[in-house]
N, C-alpha and C positions, 0 to 999 in steps of 0.2 A: 593820551590814547587816541588813536586814530578811529573815527566814527566810520570811515569811508568803506562800504563793503562788509563791515561786520554785523554778524548776526547775532541779536538778542532776543532770547525767548523771555517773555515777561508774563509772570504769573499773574492771571486776572482772577478777581474774586467777586467781579461785579459791584464793586463798590467804587468809590470817587477816588480813593488812595490809590489803587493799582491802575485806574482810567488813566489819572494825571501821572503817574510815574510812566506808562506807555506814551502818553503824548511827548513828555519833555525827552524820552529817549530818541522818538522820532524827530522830533524838532532839530537834535544834535545831528542828525544825518544817519543815523544807525539803520540797517534793515530789522524792523521789529516783527516778531510773531507773538500774537497772544495767545495763552495757553489755561484753559480752565480745567484743573483738577477735579474729576467728579469722583468725590470723596463717599458719598452715602445717599441712598434714597429719601427724600422729603420734600415735600411741596416747596417748603422755603430754599431748599437747595437748588431745586429745580429752576425756580424764579431766578437765583442769582446767576445761574448758568445761562439764562434769556438775556438777562442785563450784560452780562460780559460780552456776550455776542454783538448784542446791539451797539455797547461802547466801541468795539474793533471795527465796526462797519463804520460807525461815525470818524474814526479814526484813520481809517481806510487801511487797517493792518490785516494779515491773515490772522484768522481764528482757528483754534484746535482743541479739540477735548481728547483728554486722556483718563481712560477708567482705570482708577486706582481703588476703587470701592473693596476690594479683597484686601488688600494689603492695609488699607487705612483701619478695616475692623480688626484684622490682626494686631497690628503695631500701637494702635490707637486706643479705640474702644475697648478690646479685649483687655489689653494693659492696664487701662484705667480702672475698669471693673475689678480686675485682679489687686489692683493697689488699694482700692475702696475697701476691698473685704479683708485685707490686712490691717485695715485700721488707719490708714494714712490719708491725706487730702493731697492728691497729686496734681501737677499742673500739665495737663495734655498738649497745651498751645506749645510749651517748650519744647517736648519730644517731635511734635508734627513739624514745627520748623525745620528741625534738621532732617528727620528721616524721610518725611513725606514731600514737603515742600521743596526740599532742595535735593538730598541725595535720591530720593525713588524719583523725581522730577529727572535729573540727569540720567540716570539709569534707563529710562523710559525714554528719553530722546535718542540716547546711544542706541537702544534696541532696534527702534524705527529708525536707524541711520538718518535721523535729523541733523544736519550740520548746523552748529551754533558756536559762538565764541564765549558769550556770557550767559548767566542766567540773572534777572532782575526781579526783585518783588518791591512792594508799595510799603514796605517797613521805613519808620522812621527811626533811621540810625545812618551812621556814616562810617566810611571804611578809609583809611589812607595806608599808603606802604611807608613804613617806617623810614628807611634809608634816604626816601625822596623828602619827606616833609618835615624832620624833625630838625631843630635848631640847637644851638650850645647849651641853652638854659636846658631844656629838655634832656640832653644827652646827660649832663651833670646830674639832673635829678634821677634819671636812670640809674648812672653809675653807683649814686648812694644806696640805689635799694637792691641792686642785682650785682655789683661789683664790675673792676674795669675789664677782666678778661670776656665777661658775658657781654659787655659793653662793645668790645672791639669786634664780637663774632655777630653782634646784632646791626652795628653799623655798616657792616659789609654785606649784610643779608638784604633781601627783599621782603621783609617780614611784613604782614598786614597786622593793622591795629584796627579794631572795632571800638568806635568812639560814641557818646550820646549825639542824639540829633540836636540839631540847632535848636528845635522847639522843644525845649526840656519838659513841658507839661505833656507832651505827645511821646517822648521818646520812647522807643520799643526793644533798646537794647538789651533789656532784662531778659526777654524772649529768646535770647539770641547766643545765650553763653553757650552752647554746647558745639558750637560750631569750630572748625578747625581750619589751620592753614590752608589745607587741599582744597577746601570748601570756599574759603575766604577769595583766594586767587581767580576764582570762577563766578564770583556774584557781584552785582551792582544794586545800590539803593540809592536809586533817584532822587527820592524826597528829604534825603538827610540834610541838605541844607535850605528847606524850606519850612515855614511854621503850617500849621495845620490851616489857618486862616488865609494863609497865600495859596495852598492847595486847592482850597474852597472856591476862590476867586477864580483860579485857572479853569476849575472845572466848570464854571459859570460862563467863561468867555468862551471856552471851545464848544458848550453845548451839551455836556454829558450828564449835568446834573439832574436833569429829568429821567435819566435812565436807572439812577441810584436810588436808594432808601436809607431812611436814618440808621447810622452806624451802631451796632449793637455790642455788648459789652459780653454776651454771654458765650459759653462754650457752643461752639456751632453744631455739635450733634447731641446738645442735651437742650437748649433753651432756657427758660426762665426758672421752670419747676426741675431742680435737680434730684428731689427726692422721688417725685413721679417717673424719671428716666430710673432712677435706681431700683425701685420696685420691681421693674420688668425683669431685672436680671438677679437680684438680690432677694432671698426670703427673709422676712422679719425674724430677728432673734432676740427677743424681751430679755431684760436682765435689770439690775440693780442701779440705782442711781443713789449716790452717798455724797452728802456734802462735806465741809472742810472738817468736821468732827468725825467723819468717818459713820455718820449716823444716814440709816437708809429713809430715805425721803420721798421716794418715788420709783418708776419703772420706766426706763427708755425701751423703744422699740427696736432696737440695733444700733451697735455703735457705728456702723458703716454712714448713718443718717446725721452725725453730728461731726462736727468740727469745732479744733479748739478756738476760744475766744465768742463762739456761737451765742446769742442770746435769746433771739426768738424761736418758737415751735419746741421749746425743751417741754412744754406742757407741765410745769410745777406751779403751783398757787402760791402767792407771798413772794414773789419775785421782784426785781428782776434776778435771774441767775443767769451765770456765764458758765459755759463748758470749761473745765481747767485741766480735764486730762482723761485719758483712757486707760484700762486694763484689759488688754486683749484676750491674755489665758483666762482672767475670769470674770469676762463680760460684764465689767464693771464703768459706768460712766459717773466721772467726778464732777461737781460743779461748785461754784462758790457765789456767795453776794458780793464779795469784796473784789472788784475790779482789779486793784493794785496787784493780787495774788496772779494775773495774768502776765505780770511782767517779770522777766527773764533777762540776764546779764550775759548768759554763754549759750552756745549750741553747737552741735557738731556735725559738719558736712562730709557726706560719702560721695563717691563717683566724681570726684572733683577734675574739671577740665579747664587746661591753661589756653588761651586764645593764642598765645605764643607759641605753644607746642613745647616750654620748659617752665620747670618750676621755679617760681621766684625765690630770691634768699628769705628766709625765714628767721626772727618774726618780723612781721609786715604791718605797717599801719596803712588801714585801708578804710573806704566809706561801704559799708555793707548792706545791702537791701534784702529785705526778707520776704516780700510779695511785690506786685507790680506796682501797687497804689501806695507803698511805704515810702517814708523819705529815707534816704540813704543814710546810715549813722556811722559816727568815727568807732572804729574798733581796730583789735590786734588779732591778726591772723596768725596762726603758729602749728605746727605739727601736732597732732595728738600722740599722745605716748605709745599707743599700739597700732600697728596697720599703717593704712594709706590716708586715714581720715584725717580732716584738719578740724581745730577748735578756733571759734571765734569769739572772743570777749569783748563785748561792747563797752565803752565808756558808758553810758547810762542804760539801764534797763529798757528793754523792747518789748511790746504787747504782743502777746498771742503768738509767739513763735510756733509754729505749726510742721509736725512732721509730714515728708512728703512733698512739702514746697520747696522750691528754689531759693536758695540763697546767692546773690552774685557780688563779685567783689571790685571796687572801683579805685583809681588813682586818678583824681581830677575827673576829667571827661572820658579817661580810657578804661575800658571794661577788661580787667585782666583774666576774668573765667567766673566759675561758678561750680555749684554742686548741690545735691538735694539735703536737705536736713533730715538728719536721722535720730 
C-alpha cells in the first residue's frame, strides 16, 4: 500500500500505544492526523485529552477533538446500565470499538468533510487480505472447513482476515469480533506486529512516555468501583440468597451488583462463597462453596458476527475464548436446534461462563467471529 499522500486518521487515547501507532504511521510517510474522541466529562478523561494533544504536538501531527458525548451516553453507558438491570454482565468495550471508535468516528469525519484514506487505532491485532497472503497449506485447511466452492470464491476475493497480535499476552483481537468487512477495509492496526515491550521502547526513544500514565484495565467511564457507579443509576432491590441445597442463607442487595464466579463482597459468613447463578424473575441469587460447580461444558451464543461475512460450515472445531483474560479452549461450534443462535461445546469444562460476556472463535491465529453468551 502506498503511503505517499495518503491521509490516516489515528485515534488518540492519550496513552503510549496510540502515540506509538501514530509515530509508526508518520515514519512510513503517511499524512497523519491525531483525533481524540471526547466521550464523557470526568477529570481523568480531560487529562487524557491533554496528554493526547501533547503527544501530537511532540510528533508534529495535527490534533482534532470530536465531541461524541451524546452518542457515547446513548450507545454505551445507557445500554450498559440497561443490560446490567436485566441481570447480565456486558462488555461495553466490545460495543464501543465498533459503534463509537470506528463507525461513529468515520461518520463524524465524513459529516465534517474531512478527507481521509484510513482510520488507525492502537489495538494489538493484525489484519491481512486473504488472497494476497494465504499459502497452499492455509488454502487446504480452509477447504477442509468450508468446502471447495467457498474456497474458490474466497481465493478470488480481497477478504480481510483479523488475526491475533504478535504479542499474544497483549492481543486485543477479542475486543474486535463485531467488525465487518466494510470496516476492516478502512482500518489499520500499526501495533499488530510489535510487542508491548517493543512499543514501550519506541515511546521512550521518541520522548512521549513522559506524557502518558500507567495503563488502566478499568472500563473508562466507570473506574475501579463498579458498584459505586451502578448505585448512581440503579436502585437497590434486596432479595434472597440460596445455597446449592436451596436453603435461604442471606440477603443480597440487588442482582445487578453480582456476577457469575464472584467471590468477594457477597457478605455471607462461613465462606468463601461463589456466585453460581441468578433468577431474575424471582430476584434470587444462588451461591455455592464448591468452586467446581462453576464449571460448565456448554454455552449458547446469540447475535453472532462472522468476520468474513459468511457462515462457516458446521460443526466446526475452534478455540473459544469466554473472556479477555481467558485462555482459548478447544470446542465444537454448531447450530442450535432453534433460531439463529449457536451452541459451543467445550472439550473440558470452563469456569464461570457469564451471561452477557463475549465469546469469540479462533482457528489458530485467525479470529472467525464471536457472539454474546446468552
